N, C-alpha and C positions, 0 to 999 in steps of 0.2 A: 645746736649752732650757737656760738658765742655772740655777744652783743656786737663786736666789731665786724664779725662775719655777716650778721644780719644786716648791718648798715651797708656793707658792700653789696649784698644781695638785693636790698631794696632799691639801691641806686642804679643797678645795672641789669637786673633780671629781665627787664622789658626790652632791652636793646635787641633789635632783630634786623635792622637795615645795614647794608654794607656798601663800601665804595663800589662804583660800577665795575663789573667784570671780576669781582672777588667774592669769595665766601669765607667763612671763618677759618677753614683749614688751609686754603690756598693763600690767604692773606698772611698767615702766621708762618714765619720761617722756623727751621728746626733748632738751630744752635742757640745757646743761651746768649742773651744780650742783643739779639736781632729779632725784628718783628715784635708784634704785640701779642699778649696772651689772647687766645681765642675767646675766652669768656668776657673780655672787655670790649670787644668790637661792637659797633664802630667807634673809632677814636675821634676826639675833637681836634681835627687837624689844624683848625684855625688858631688854636692857642698852644699847640705843641711846641716845646723847646727842643731844638736839635743842635747838639754840640758836636763839632767835627773832631777828627783825630789828628789834625795838623800839629806836629810837634810832640805827639804822644806815641807811646807803645800801648796798644789796646787790643784786646781779644781774649779768648778763652784759654786758660791753663788748667791743669789738673793737679789737685792735691790728694795724695793717697791717705786714707783714714782707715786703719784696720783692714787693709787689703782692698778697700773700695775707692775707686777714683771719683773724686768729687769735683765737678766742673766749677770753675771760679772765673767770673769776668774780671779781668785786671785792666786797669788804666793807670798810666804813670807818665811823667815827662820822659821823653826818649833819652837814653844814655845817661840818666842821672841815678845816683845812689844816695844812701843815707837820708832817705825821704821819710817825712812823717807819714803815718799809716792811718787810713780810715777804713773801717769795716762798714760796708753798706748792706743793710738787711732789707730784703724785699717785702712787699705786701704778699697777700695770699696768692697773687698771680705769678710769683716766681721772678726769675731774673730775665725779664723781657726788656724791650727797648727803653722804656722809661727808666728802669733801674740802671741799665748800662749808661744812659745819658747822665744820670746823677753821678755815677762814678767818673765819667769823663769831665764833668764840671769840677769835681775835686782835683782831678789830675791836672787840669789847666791851671789850678792854683798851687801846684807843686807837691801834691800828695800822691802816695801810692794807695790807690783805692781798690778794694777787693770786695766783690759781691758774689758770695758762694751760692750754689744751688742747694739749699737746705732741705728741699723736698725730694731729692733724687731717689732715695730708696723707696719712697712711698708712691712715686709716679711722676708724670710730667705735668706740672702745674700749667704750663702754657698750652697744652693740648686739650684740656677739658673744655667742652663747648658751652658749659653753663656753670653758674655759681654753685648751685646745689650739688652737681656732679663733682666739682672741684673740692668742695668742702668735705663731702661724704667719702670720696675715694682717695683723697690725697691729704689735705691739710689736717683733718681731724685725727689722722693716724701718725702724726709726727711727734715723737717723744722729745720733751725738753732736754733730756740728758743727751740724746743724740746730737741735738743742735749745739749744745755746749762743747761736746767733743769735736765736732766738725770745726767750730770756730777756733778752738784751741789749735787745731792743725793748721788752719789758715794763718793764724798768728805766727806759728813756727815757720811756715813758708815765707811770710813777710820778713822775718828776722834773717832768714837764710838767703834772701833775694833782694837785698838793697833797701829794706825797710828799717827804720829806726823805731822799734817797738817801745822805746822809752818815751816816744811822742805819738801815742796811739789813741785814737778815738773811735767811737762807734755811733752810727746813726741808722735809724730804721723807720719804716712807714707802716702804720696799721699793725698787721701781724708782726712785722719787723720792729715796730715801736715797742711792743711788749717784750720781744727778745732783747732789745736794747737795754731795758731795765734789768732783765734777768742776767744777761751776760756781764753787765757792769757789776752786779752783785757776785757773780761767779769768778770773775777775773779782776782782782784789784790792780793789776798792771795797767788796765785801761785808765787813761788820764781823765777822760771826760766822755759823756754820752749825750746824744740829742735824740729824744723820742718824739716822733711825729704821730700824735693821736693813737698811741698804743694802749691796748686794754690794760686796766689797772687792777681790776678784780675779776673773778671768774669762778666757775665750778671746779673744785679739785677733782683730779682723776689720777690714775696710775701713770698716764703719759704726761700730765701737767699738774704735778703735785703742789706747786706753790705759785701764788699770784705775785705780781709786782708789789702790791700793798703789804703782803705778808713778809716780803724780803726787805722792805724799805727801812726798818729800824736798824738793820745790820749793814746797810749800804754805806760804803766809804767813798765811792766814786761819784763826783758831782754830775748829775744828769739834768739837762734842761728839757722840760716837757712842753711841747708846742701843740696846743689843743684848740678845738673849735667850740665856741659858746653855743652853737646851734647843733652840735653833734648829738643826735638822739640815741646813739649807741653808747656814748660815754658821757654820763651826766655830770653836772657841776657838783652834785653831791658826792660822786665817786672821786672826783678830783680833791674835794675837801677832805675826804677820808684818807686819801693818799698823802696829802699834806700833813695831816695829823700823825700818820705813821712815820713820815720822814723826819718830823720834828723830834722824834724819839732817838734819832741817830745823829751822825755828824757829817753827812755827805754834802750838806749845803746845796742840795738840789733845789731847783726852782721851776715854776710854771709860768708860761705866758699863754693866756687864753684870748683868742681873737673872737670878739663878740659877734661879728658878722659872718663867720664861717661855720660850716658844718664839718662832717668827716671828709677826709681826703682832699683838703683844700690845696695841698701842694701838687696834686696829680694833674699836671697841665694837659694831659691827654683825655681827661674826663670832664663831664659836665659839672662835677663838684668843685672844679678849680676856681679859686678866688685869687686873681693875679696879685692884687695889692698885698694881701696877707701872706701869700706864698713868697713873694719877694722880701717882705719884711721878716718872715720866718727864716728865710735863707741867710739874711744878714745877721740875725741873732744867732743862728747856728754857727756861722763862721766866727763870730765874735766870741761865742762861748768856748769854742775850741782854742782860739788864740789865747784867751784869758787863762786857760788851764793847761797851757804848754803843749797843745797839739797843733803845731805850726812850724 
C-alpha cells in the first residue's frame, strides 16, 4: 500500500455508521458521478458542497479506447463550444459525487470538464465496501500506461466535441494528484496542472515504473502542487526532494503547503476537510490555470 493510500485508509477505515435507513450499498448509486463511494461512507453532510446543473449539460458519456467504452462524467455550459478543457482526475474512490461536483464547479466557470473512470477495467471503485478491498482489488492493479492512453482518448474526445485543447489543464486529488504530475509529463499539450496532495515518490513496479519526482527534471508543463503540512503520508522532506528535481528542469512548477491541513483537505465530504485552506487552494488553482492560458 502506497503512502497516500495508507493515509486514506487511516482516516476512513473506522467509519461504520450510516444515515438512518441506509447501508453502504443502498446509499451508493450505480452510475458514475452520482452517489458516494461505499468505502467513504458516512459522508460529512454538514460541510458538503453541492453544485447544481442549472445552465449546464452534465452527465455520463462514453469514450472508446481500444474497443473499451470508458465512462466519463462531462460537465459544460449548455450550448457552448470552443471551451477551455479541464481533466478532473479522481481519488482512489473513483468518479463519485464529489468528483462530479468538482467538474460542475469548473463548468459553472465556463470550462468543459471531463472526469473519466480510470479504474474501469480493474473494477468498480465505488462498490468496494472497504479501503483495503478497494486498494487490493482495484487501485493497485491499474497500470500507469493504461491511464495515459485513456486520458489521451479523453483529450481527443474533447477536441472533437467543442473543447479547445489549446487551452487545456488537468487537476487531480490524491491518486489523481499523482496522475496529474504524470500526465503533465506525458502530454506537453497540457498548458498547466494542479496536483492536490498527490504522491511524489513511491516504489517502482511494472505497473508504476516512474514516480513524479523521477519525471520532474523533464517536465515542461507548469504544475502547482497544493499540499498539507500535516500530511503524514506525504512528508515535507518528499516535497523538498521534488522541488530539487523540478529545479533541474524548466517547468517552473511551484508548491503551496498549507501548514494547518493534512491529507485530503479539499474533500468537503470527509472529516479531513479544512474549509479555509480548501477555498484558498481552489482560488490558487483557478488563478494558476488563468495565468497559464487555461481560461
